[in-house]
N, C-alpha and C positions, 0 to 999 in steps of 0.2 A: 627835543626829540624823545619819544617814549621808548622804553626798553621793550624788546620783543620777548614774550614769554613762551616757553615750551608748551605746545598744545596738549602734551601728555601729562606732565607733572607741574606745570606752571612756574618752574624756576626760570631764571634768565637764560636766554638762548646763547649758545656758544657759536662764534662765527664759523668754526670748522663744521658744525652739525646743523647750522641754521635751517629751519626754524626751531630745531630741537636743542636740548641742552647737552645731550650725550648720544653716543652710538646706541646705547640701550633703549632710549626713548624713540630713536629713529627706527630701531628694529621692532619695537612694540607697535608702532604705527604701521609698518610694512606688514606685520603679521595680521593686523586688523583688516587690511585690504585683502590679503590672501584668503582669509577665512570668511569674508563677506560681511564682516561687522559694519563696514561702511557700504552704503548702497544709496543710489539715487532713486527716489521713489518714482514710480511710473504707473501707468494703467495696468491692471491685472491682465495677465495673459491666460487665455483659456487653454487647458491641456487638451490635446487631441487624443482620442481613444486609439489604442492599437488594434484596430479592426482591419483584417485583410480586405482589400478591395474585392468587390463582387466579380466573379469571372463571367465573361460574356462568351456564349457559344456561337 
């Protein structure tokens, strides 16, 4: 069986923090999710202009 390595620092994972080696590395990973460093690529989304709709009389 191969050892699981921490995806942040590559040290062996600790069972308590698996797949990470420590709380610090788990927190680093969580911060990356919160800041948008991890993202799933997708098709570009076109921005809509903030133009008020035309009024009908």
